[in-house]
Z-matrix of the N, CA and C atoms (Angstrom, degrees):
N
C 1 1.457
C 2 1.529 1 109.27
N 3 1.329 2 117.72 1 129.85
C 4 1.458 3 120.83 2 -179.71
C 5 1.525 4 112.20 3 -62.91
N 6 1.298 5 115.49 4 160.60
C 7 1.453 6 122.15 5 179.64
C 8 1.532 7 108.69 6 -100.26
N 9 1.322 8 117.27 7 133.96
C 10 1.464 9 121.37 8 -179.71
C 11 1.525 10 110.49 9 -76.33
N 12 1.331 11 115.47 10 147.23
C 13 1.458 12 120.99 11 179.02
C 14 1.526 13 111.13 12 -56.68
N 15 1.329 14 117.68 13 -40.49
C 16 1.468 15 120.95 14 179.96
C 17 1.524 16 111.68 15 -61.81
N 18 1.333 17 116.93 16 -34.41
C 19 1.466 18 120.67 17 177.66
C 20 1.527 19 110.88 18 -67.90
N 21 1.317 20 116.67 19 -39.59
C 22 1.463 21 120.67 20 178.00
C 23 1.525 22 109.61 21 -63.09
N 24 1.329 23 116.29 22 -46.21
C 25 1.463 24 121.10 23 178.89
C 26 1.530 25 110.32 24 -58.86
N 27 1.318 26 117.13 25 -46.30
C 28 1.464 27 121.18 26 -178.56
C 29 1.531 28 111.57 27 -61.54
N 30 1.323 29 117.26 28 -42.02
C 31 1.459 30 121.02 29 179.71
C 32 1.528 31 111.28 30 -65.03
N 33 1.328 32 116.11 31 -44.63
C 34 1.462 33 119.53 32 -179.36
C 35 1.526 34 110.05 33 -64.11
N 36 1.332 35 116.92 34 -44.07
C 37 1.472 36 120.28 35 179.76
C 38 1.522 37 112.06 36 -66.68
N 39 1.315 38 117.71 37 -30.91
C 40 1.468 39 120.25 38 176.86
C 41 1.524 40 110.28 39 -66.98
N 42 1.335 41 116.35 40 -37.66
C 43 1.463 42 120.84 41 -178.75
C 44 1.519 43 113.54 42 -84.95
N 45 1.331 44 116.40 43 -27.26
C 46 1.473 45 122.48 44 -179.21
C 47 1.533 46 105.94 45 -133.34
N 48 1.337 47 116.99 46 82.97
C 49 1.472 48 121.22 47 -168.97
C 50 1.526 49 116.31 48 -56.13
N 51 1.338 50 118.19 49 -30.17
C 52 1.468 51 118.50 50 -178.29
C 53 1.526 52 112.56 51 -89.88
N 54 1.317 53 117.36 52 5.38
C 55 1.465 54 121.02 53 -173.89
C 56 1.523 55 112.91 54 -68.46
N 57 1.333 56 114.24 55 137.01
C 58 1.457 57 121.57 56 165.76
C 59 1.522 58 104.51 57 -99.41
N 60 1.318 59 116.75 58 124.44
C 61 1.460 60 120.92 59 -173.53
C 62 1.524 61 110.19 60 -123.36
N 63 1.325 62 115.12 61 130.88
C 64 1.459 63 121.87 62 176.39
C 65 1.532 64 107.10 63 -123.98
N 66 1.327 65 116.65 64 124.25
C 67 1.467 66 121.91 65 -177.38
C 68 1.526 67 109.80 66 -115.46
N 69 1.328 68 116.01 67 136.70
C 70 1.463 69 122.49 68 174.67
C 71 1.519 70 107.96 69 -124.34
N 72 1.334 71 116.81 70 128.16
C 73 1.466 72 121.77 71 175.25
C 74 1.529 73 106.87 72 -82.31
N 75 1.320 74 116.89 73 107.32
C 76 1.465 75 122.18 74 -172.31
C 77 1.523 76 114.14 75 -71.56
N 78 1.331 77 116.81 76 -33.82
C 79 1.465 78 119.25 77 -173.78
C 80 1.529 79 112.77 78 -116.43
N 81 1.329 80 117.25 79 -2.98
C 82 1.461 81 120.19 80 -178.49
C 83 1.509 82 113.53 81 74.16
N 84 1.343 83 116.25 82 12.56
C 85 1.463 84 119.71 83 -175.85
C 86 1.529 85 113.36 84 -110.27
N 87 1.344 86 117.55 85 2.43
C 88 1.461 87 120.28 86 -178.87
C 89 1.510 88 113.01 87 69.28
N 90 1.313 89 117.06 88 15.48
C 91 1.461 90 121.88 89 -175.63
C 92 1.525 91 112.94 90 -122.58
N 93 1.314 92 116.80 91 -22.20
C 94 1.462 93 122.12 92 -175.79
C 95 1.522 94 108.97 93 -127.02
N 96 1.318 95 115.16 94 108.75
C 97 1.456 96 120.90 95 -175.34
C 98 1.523 97 111.40 96 -121.21
N 99 1.331 98 114.36 97 157.68
C 100 1.458 99 122.20 98 165.77
C 101 1.523 100 105.55 99 -114.62
N 102 1.319 101 116.64 100 137.55
C 103 1.455 102 120.92 101 178.40
C 104 1.517 103 109.46 102 -128.02
N 105 1.320 104 115.80 103 133.37
C 106 1.452 105 121.71 104 170.92
C 107 1.521 106 105.90 105 -111.33
N 108 1.330 107 115.55 106 121.92
C 109 1.458 108 120.95 107 -177.62
C 110 1.527 109 108.14 108 -120.87
N 111 1.331 110 115.55 109 121.64
C 112 1.456 111 121.94 110 -179.85
C 113 1.526 112 107.36 111 -114.01
N 114 1.345 113 116.30 112 123.73
C 115 1.463 114 120.01 113 -178.64
C 116 1.514 115 110.94 114 -151.86
N 117 1.306 116 115.97 115 139.14
C 118 1.460 117 121.48 116 175.32
C 119 1.532 118 110.52 117 -64.47
N 120 1.334 119 117.69 118 -27.07
C 121 1.474 120 120.74 119 -178.79
C 122 1.528 121 111.94 120 -65.47
N 123 1.334 122 117.41 121 -15.59
C 124 1.462 123 120.73 122 178.57
C 125 1.527 124 112.72 123 -79.68
N 126 1.331 125 116.94 124 -13.96
C 127 1.468 126 120.29 125 -174.94
C 128 1.532 127 110.57 126 -60.06
N 129 1.341 128 115.01 127 127.48
C 130 1.455 129 120.91 128 174.44
C 131 1.519 130 115.33 129 82.06
N 132 1.345 131 117.82 130 1.59
C 133 1.470 132 118.52 131 177.28
C 134 1.533 133 109.02 132 -112.67
N 135 1.330 134 116.97 133 147.75
C 136 1.473 135 120.50 134 -177.87
C 137 1.531 136 111.87 135 -60.85
N 138 1.323 137 115.20 136 151.01
C 139 1.472 138 120.60 137 -178.15
C 140 1.531 139 112.10 138 -56.03
N 141 1.319 140 117.55 139 -39.30
C 142 1.470 141 119.22 140 -179.66
C 143 1.527 142 110.31 141 -61.57
N 144 1.329 143 117.31 142 -37.27
C 145 1.468 144 120.73 143 177.99
C 146 1.531 145 110.75 144 -71.30
N 147 1.331 146 116.84 145 -34.39
C 148 1.471 147 120.31 146 175.58
C 149 1.528 148 109.61 147 -59.86
N 150 1.327 149 115.82 148 -45.35
C 151 1.466 150 120.85 149 -179.80
C 152 1.528 151 109.98 150 -64.65
N 153 1.327 152 117.26 151 -40.66
C 154 1.461 153 120.41 152 178.59
C 155 1.522 154 110.87 153 -60.13
N 156 1.331 155 117.55 154 -38.63
C 157 1.470 156 120.95 155 178.81
C 158 1.529 157 110.64 156 -62.61
N 159 1.338 158 116.70 157 -39.06
C 160 1.459 159 119.75 158 178.05
C 161 1.533 160 109.89 159 -67.24
N 162 1.333 161 116.88 160 -45.22
C 163 1.469 162 119.88 161 179.00
C 164 1.525 163 111.27 162 -61.21
N 165 1.336 164 117.25 163 -38.55
C 166 1.466 165 121.07 164 176.60
C 167 1.529 166 110.14 165 -61.46
N 168 1.333 167 116.68 166 -41.44
C 169 1.461 168 120.67 167 178.92
C 170 1.532 169 111.08 168 -63.01
N 171 1.331 170 116.83 169 -30.97
C 172 1.464 171 121.16 170 179.00
C 173 1.528 172 112.24 171 -77.38
N 174 1.303 173 116.88 172 -6.18
C 175 1.463 174 121.64 173 170.88
C 176 1.509 175 116.09 174 59.21
N 177 1.321 176 117.99 175 42.69
C 178 1.461 177 119.78 176 174.92
C 179 1.514 178 114.96 177 80.24
N 180 1.324 179 117.65 178 10.85
C 181 1.470 180 119.60 179 -179.39
C 182 1.529 181 112.82 180 -80.89
N 183 1.337 182 117.40 181 -16.05
C 184 1.465 183 119.99 182 178.42
C 185 1.524 184 110.21 183 -62.50
N 186 1.320 185 115.58 184 134.59
C 187 1.458 186 120.24 185 179.08
C 188 1.516 187 112.56 186 83.62
N 189 1.327 188 116.39 187 -12.15
C 190 1.461 189 120.77 188 177.28
C 191 1.519 190 108.79 189 -107.77
N 192 1.333 191 115.40 190 -106.28
C 193 1.460 192 120.90 191 179.59
C 194 1.531 193 111.04 192 -65.53
N 195 1.316 194 117.10 193 -26.87
C 196 1.464 195 122.00 194 176.15
C 197 1.516 196 107.67 195 -109.05
N 198 1.336 197 115.53 196 104.20
C 199 1.460 198 120.65 197 -170.62
C 200 1.525 199 113.40 198 -73.73
N 201 1.330 200 116.91 199 -49.35
C 202 1.459 201 119.51 200 -175.28
C 203 1.522 202 110.13 201 -142.50
N 204 1.331 203 114.92 202 135.07
C 205 1.462 204 120.96 203 178.65
C 206 1.519 205 108.84 204 -137.80
N 207 1.327 206 115.52 205 113.06
C 208 1.460 207 122.02 206 174.26
C 209 1.527 208 105.55 207 -84.54
N 210 1.313 209 116.99 208 115.08
C 211 1.456 210 121.57 209 -168.25
C 212 1.528 211 112.24 210 -111.12
N 213 1.330 212 115.30 211 131.51
C 214 1.460 213 122.52 212 172.11
C 215 1.525 214 106.10 213 -124.49
N 216 1.335 215 116.35 214 127.62
C 217 1.461 216 120.47 215 177.88
C 218 1.517 217 109.30 216 -124.39
N 219 1.327 218 115.08 217 146.45
C 220 1.470 219 120.37 218 179.77
C 221 1.525 220 110.05 219 -159.68
N 222 1.322 221 115.25 220 170.09
C 223 1.459 222 120.70 221 175.42
C 224 1.529 223 108.44 222 -99.83
N 225 1.329 224 116.96 223 158.63
C 226 1.469 225 119.68 224 179.43
C 227 1.523 226 112.03 225 -62.88
């Protein structure tokens, strides 16, 4: 069963409380999303670590219920 965009947003915000999250359904199938995550907690850490923080917030759903996520992270 595909994952809803609102569920992705809720998970990311639970793991990164100050995050501003924007989700785009890339294929219209609920399986392929793009996410833009803006958080002050990303300041001063490498982009790969920023992405890891988002994946941690998703709690292991990547590759399972959430098939593909094109991720962009930045600071405010």
